[in-house]
C-alpha positions in Angstrom: 0.0 0.0 0.0 1.5 3.3 -1.0 -0.7 5.6 1.1 -3.5 5.4 3.6 -3.7 3.6 6.9 -2.7 0.1 8.0 -2.8 -1.7 11.3 0.6 -1.9 13.1 -0.3 -3.9 16.2 -1.9 -3.8 19.6 -0.2 -2.3 22.7 -1.5 -4.2 25.7 0.2 -1.8 28.2 -1.7 1.3 26.9 -4.6 -0.9 25.8 -5.1 0.9 22.6 -4.6 0.0 19.0 -2.1 2.1 17.0 -2.5 3.2 13.4 0.3 4.3 11.1 -0.5 7.1 8.6 1.9 7.7 5.8 2.3 11.3 4.7 4.2 12.5 1.6 7.1 14.8 2.6 7.7 17.1 -0.3 11.0 18.3 1.0 12.6 14.8 1.1 10.3 13.3 -1.6 9.6 10.3 0.6 6.8 8.8 2.7 6.9 9.7 6.4 5.2 7.5 9.0 3.1 9.2 11.7 1.7 7.3 14.6 -1.5 8.2 16.5 -4.1 6.4 18.7 -6.8 4.7 16.6 -9.4 7.0 18.2 -7.8 10.1 16.5 -10.2 10.4 13.6 -12.3 7.4 14.5 -12.4 6.0 10.9 -14.9 3.3 10.6 -14.1 0.0 8.9 -13.4 0.4 5.2 -12.1 -1.7 2.3 -11.4 0.9 -0.4 -9.9 4.4 -0.5 -9.9 6.9 -3.4 -7.9 10.1 -3.7 -8.9 13.3 -5.4 -6.1 15.8 -5.8 -6.8 19.5 -6.1 -4.6 22.6 -6.3 -4.5 23.1 -2.5 -6.4 20.1 -1.2 -6.2 16.3 -1.2 -9.5 14.4 -0.4 -9.4 10.8 0.7 -12.8 9.0 0.6 -13.3 5.7 2.4 -15.8 3.1 1.3 -17.2 -0.3 2.4 -18.1 -2.6 -0.5 -15.4 -1.3 -2.9 -15.2 2.0 -4.6 -18.9 1.7 -5.7 -20.0 0.8 -2.2 -21.1 2.9 0.7 -19.1 6.1 1.6 -18.2 5.9 5.3 -15.8 8.8 5.7 -14.0 11.6 4.0 -10.7 13.2 5.0 -9.7 16.5 3.4 -6.2 17.8 3.8 -5.8 21.6 3.0 -2.4 23.1 2.2 -1.3 26.7 2.5 -0.5 26.9 -1.2 -0.2 24.9 -4.4 3.2 23.6 -3.5 1.5 21.4 -0.8 4.6 21.8 1.3 2.7 22.9 4.4 -0.6 21.5 5.6 -3.0 24.0 7.1 -5.8 21.6 8.2 -7.0 18.0 8.2 -10.7 17.5 8.5 -12.8 14.3 8.7 -16.5 14.3 7.7 
């Protein structure tokens, strides 16, 4: 998987599942792994993700039942300008 989320394991000490999110770093031209508690955005179960790229936004849509199935979440990343070097917000709907 080149982008998106994947399960990295279960931490019995903290009793919370961890999720790794890969983010493209435009300064190093490589994927950077960021770790957060699974409750961060509370994404429901999904089996397909699509990406729509705009000038200053990237929108990830999450589906159950494939790309023609039911939309379960949308995450929109907004950047400060068209270089997409700096994120200004990340919103889940």
